[in-house]
N, C-alpha and C positions, 0 to 999 in steps of 0.2 A: 540526533540527526546531524549534528555538526561534523561527526566523523564521516557520514556519507558525503557531505559537501567536500570535505577534504579528500576523500577517495575519488570523487568525480574530478576534482581539480588536478590531482597528481597523476591519475591514470589516463587522463585524456580519453575517457570512456565514450563521450559523445562529442567528437571533434567538430561536427557541423553546427553545434549549439554554443551559445554563451553559457558558461557553467552556472552563473547566477540565475539566468532565465530558466534553464532546464531544471534547476533545483526548485525554483518557485513553482513551475508547472508540476513537478513531481509531488511536492507538498500539497498543491491544489487538488491533484488527483486523489490523494489520500483523503483530504478533508471533504471533498465533494462526495465521494462514494460513501464515506462514513455518515455524512449528513443525510444523504438520500436513503440509505438503509435504515437509519433511525426514524425518518419520517414514514417510511413504508411499514416498519415493524410496530410503530406506536398505534396503528389502527387495529391490531389484533392482539390477542393474549395467548394464543396457542404456543408461542415460543418461550414464554416466561417459565422460569424455574425448571428448566430441562437441562440436566447435566450433559447429556450427549451432544446437544447443540453447542453448549459452551466449550466443551472439550474439542469439538470439531472445528470451531472457529479459531481456537487457540492453535490447533495443529495447522490450520490453513495459514495463519499469520506466520508461524514458525517456518513453514515450507516456503512461503513467499519471500521471507527475509533471507533464508539460506539460498534459495534460487536466485535471488538478486545478485549474489556474488558471482554467479556463473554466466549470466547473460551479458551480451555485448551490444545488442540492438536497442535503440532508444524506445521503440514501441514495446519491446519486452520489459524494459525497466518500468515504463508507465503502467503496463498491465500488472506487473508485480505490485506496484503502488496501489492500484485499485483493489487488488486482493487484500492487501494490508488494510486498506480503508474499510472494506467489507467486514473483515474480522474485527476491527476496532469498533465499528458501528453496531455490532451485535451486543 
């Protein structure tokens, strides 16, 4: 994640934000969605030991990470962060 902070700082990707604050909000978005999905999924067991769901979430994480390099809007960056958090929470 340190490279993403460096990328934010050098590219001036979010000019209306302080880079440190936006980076903290981005990480918070990832961790919040990861925790929420973990809390929701622990209540059931239908998702356990299913390869298709594991592969799907890994593809979702990869797509969000790649898509993150193409977006310029702060809301889109935070949405990609939430998709990464969902895939990590699985």
